[in-house]
C-alpha positions as CSV (number, residue, x, y, z in Angstrom):
1,X,0.0,0.0,0.0
2,X,1.3,3.4,-0.9
3,X,1.7,5.8,2.0
4,X,0.1,9.2,1.5
5,X,1.2,12.2,3.5
6,X,-1.1,14.6,5.2
7,X,0.1,17.3,2.9
8,X,-0.7,15.2,-0.2
9,X,-4.2,14.7,1.1
10,X,-4.6,18.4,1.9
11,X,-3.3,19.4,-1.6
12,X,-5.8,17.1,-3.3
13,X,-8.7,18.3,-1.2
14,X,-7.7,21.9,-1.7
15,X,-7.6,21.5,-5.5
16,X,-11.1,19.8,-5.4
17,X,-12.5,22.6,-3.1
18,X,-11.0,25.3,-5.3
19,X,-12.7,23.8,-8.3
20,X,-16.0,23.6,-6.5
21,X,-15.5,26.9,-4.7
22,X,-15.3,27.3,-1.0
23,X,-15.4,30.3,1.3
24,X,-14.4,29.0,4.7
25,X,-14.6,26.5,7.5
26,X,-17.2,26.0,10.2
27,X,-17.1,23.9,13.4
28,X,-20.1,22.4,15.1
29,X,-20.8,20.4,18.2
30,X,-22.0,16.9,17.3
31,X,-23.3,13.7,18.9
32,X,-24.0,10.2,17.8
33,X,-27.7,9.1,17.7
34,X,-29.2,5.7,17.1
35,X,-32.0,5.4,14.6
36,X,-34.0,3.0,12.5
37,X,-34.2,3.4,8.7
38,X,-37.1,2.6,6.3
39,X,-36.3,-1.2,6.4
40,X,-36.2,-1.2,10.2
41,X,-32.4,-1.6,10.3
42,X,-30.7,0.1,13.3
43,X,-27.9,2.4,12.6
44,X,-26.0,5.3,14.1
45,X,-25.9,8.7,12.6
46,X,-24.3,12.0,13.5
47,X,-26.3,15.1,14.3
48,X,-25.3,18.7,15.2
49,X,-26.3,19.4,18.8
50,X,-26.1,22.0,21.5
51,X,-22.7,22.5,23.1
52,X,-24.0,21.1,26.4
53,X,-24.8,17.8,24.6
54,X,-21.5,17.5,22.6
55,X,-19.6,14.3,22.1
56,X,-17.1,15.7,19.6
57,X,-16.6,18.7,17.4
58,X,-16.8,18.4,13.6
59,X,-14.9,20.7,11.2
60,X,-16.7,21.4,7.9
61,X,-15.6,23.2,4.7
62,X,-18.3,25.5,3.3
63,X,-18.7,24.7,-0.4
64,X,-20.2,27.6,-2.4
65,X,-23.7,26.6,-3.5
66,X,-23.3,23.1,-2.2
67,X,-23.5,23.4,1.6
68,X,-21.1,21.8,4.1
69,X,-18.8,18.9,3.8
70,X,-17.3,17.4,7.0
71,X,-13.6,17.0,6.8
72,X,-12.6,16.1,10.4
73,X,-13.9,15.2,13.9
74,X,-12.1,16.5,16.9
75,X,-12.2,15.6,20.6
76,X,-12.9,19.1,21.7
77,X,-13.7,22.6,20.5
78,X,-10.1,23.9,20.9
79,X,-8.7,21.1,18.7
80,X,-11.3,22.0,16.0
81,X,-10.4,25.7,16.2
82,X,-6.7,24.8,16.0
83,X,-7.3,22.7,12.9
84,X,-9.2,25.5,11.2
85,X,-6.4,27.9,12.0
86,X,-3.9,25.5,10.6
87,X,-5.9,24.9,7.4
88,X,-6.4,28.6,6.8
89,X,-2.7,29.1,7.1
90,X,-2.0,26.3,4.6
91,X,-4.5,27.8,2.2
92,X,-2.9,31.2,2.4
93,X,0.5,29.7,1.6
94,X,-1.0,27.5,-1.1
95,X,-2.7,30.4,-2.9
96,X,0.4,32.7,-2.6
97,X,2.8,30.0,-3.7
């Protein structure tokens, strides 16, 4: 199996997002819920929640005209904020380089 670096993943994602058009990142508190689908199969799904109900924080890229796409889940809000700051710095360097 070929090992792919985080920078390669970021570069590929950034190219895709630039083609689609994106204008920033968002973070939201999330939790896992259990549900039953139309064929009565149980499954888990993720839903945004209030901060007092949070199990983890998700980082989303905001795609122009296409809504949000989750790109990472973080253990706490500070990790999510740090990730966004890191990505914004990489994007500034990517665009200027």
